[in-house]
N, C-alpha and C positions, 0 to 999 in steps of 0.2 A: 771417584770420578764416569762420568760419563765414557759408553765404550769399554773395551776391553782392561781388566785389571787383575795383575798376580796378587794373590793375598795367601795368607793363611789367619788361622784363627790362633792365637796366643798361648789358650786352654783350652781344655775340653768343655765345651757348653756342656749346659744343665740336660739339654733336648737337644740329641746329634740329628734327631730325622729333621732331610733338607730343608723341608717346607715349616722349619721350628726353625731354624736357623737365617731361614733368608725369606722374610717375609714383606719385603720389595717386591709390589709385580713390578716393578719398572726392569728386574734382572729376567731377562729372559733365558740365557744358556750358563752352563757349569759345566764345567770340564777338571778332570784331573789326570794325572798318566802316574798310569801299577804297570810300571817294566814286568813284573810276575806273568802277569795275565796277557792271552793272546791278543794283539793289536794294541796294547796298551791302555787304550781310553778309555776312562767311564765319562760318562754324560750325562745329564740334563736339561732338558726344555720347557719351558711354558708351555703347557697345555691346559687352554684356561685362566683358571686364579689358582695352577698348581704345575711343580717342576715334576716329571718326570723321567725315566727312562735307567737307565745299568746304576745310575749314582743315585742313592738313598741316604747317604747318611754327609755328616760335616765333622771333622774332629780334628784335632791339633797335630795327627799323622799324618799329615797328605798338605800340597799348595793347591790352590786350584787357580783355574783362568773362571772369570765373571764375567759377563757383560752385562753392561746395564745402559736403558737410555734415557735414566737423569744422573745427577751425580750426588744420590742421598748415600748418604752412611749405611751399613749394613751392621744392625746392633743385635746380640744376643746375649741371654745371659751366662756370663763364664762365672761360676763358684767360685767365692775365693775359697781360701784355708784358714778354716774355724775351730778354736777347741780341739786344736792336737788332730784332727782329722788331715787325711794328707793324701793325694793321687800318688797314682807310681809313677816315676819320672817316665819320659818317650822312650821308648829304644824302638827307631825307627830302619828297617833294613835298607840296605843303600846298593845296588846292582855297578858292576865292571862298564860304565859308560855313563850317558845322563840318568841324573836321577830329577824330578820335581821335588823339590825340599821346602818345607816350610821351616821360618824361625818359632819355634815357639818359648813359653819363658813359666817355669815353673811357679815364678812368680805374680802370675800377672801383670805382668812390668810392662811398657811401654818404652820404645827410642831404640837405639840401638847396640849390637854387640861386636865386637872383631872377628870376623869372619874365619882366623885362624885359632881364635877360644872355640867357637862357637862350633866349628869343623875340623877337630885337633885329632881327635881318632879315626879321622878321615886318611884317605891317603887321594888325594882330590888334585887337579890340574887347574880348572880355571871353572868359574861361576856365572851367569849373567839372570840381569833384573830388567827389570821391566820397568819404565819409567810411563806411567799411565799418562801425567800432564802433556809431557812432550811427545810417547807414543814412540819411543826410541830405550834400544835395547842400551844398556849399560856393563862393562865389562867389573867382576870384582876379580879384583888380585890379591895373591896370595901376600904375608912378610916377605921383606925385600932379601930372607935370606940371613940378613945378620943374628936370629934368635931372640931378635927385641918384636915381639907377638902386638905387640901397642903400633905399630907401624904400619900394618895394613889394609885392607878395605873395610868398612861397616860393611853389616846388615841391620835392615829396619824387622825392627820385631813386629808380628803382624805381616808380613810378606813374603812372597815367595820367590823361589830362585830355580833358576837349571843349574845344576851342578854335575861337572865331569870326575866321576873317578875310576883313578887310576886299578884299583882294583876293587870289588865286594867286599863290605863293612857293615858295621849299624854308626846310624848318627845316634849322640846320646848329648841331647842339646844342655 
C-alpha cells in the first residue's frame, strides 16, 4: 500500500542486497529495529536511485517498516527448495521487551499461521500488527488458556509484528 507498511520476507532472497530486493524507486525509506545495537534502528533512505544508510541487506530474519509513494508490490526472487538443497532453518534472537519480528516460512508459503504455534518457544505477552490499509494497529492475542492453540490469533506470513517478550529467547519459526 502507499504509505507505511510493516513487512517481512517469508524466506531469504537470492540476493539480500537492499537495492536488489527493493527495486521500486517509489520506496523512499526502509527501517528495521535491532535491540542489540545502540539506538536500535537501522535505516536506509533513497538518495537518487539507490537506498543508502545503515541498513544494507534484507533477509527473512527481520521485519521492516517500508514507506512507499505508490501501492506497487515489492517482488524479489526467493529460491525454492529443489533437488534436496535445503536452507538452514532460521533462529532469530529475541530480547526481553519489544522485538520487531518477521513471519517467515521454510516452505515459501503464504497465508497465516497461529500466533501461539509460530511463537511457541517464546514467553510472549502481547504482539501488535500494523494494518497499512486502515493505518491502525491490531492486537495479536494469545491462546485463551485452555491449551487449544487453534483458538488464538493469526499472524500473516510476509508481515512484521512488534512482539513483547517476557524474557530473552530464540524465535524458531
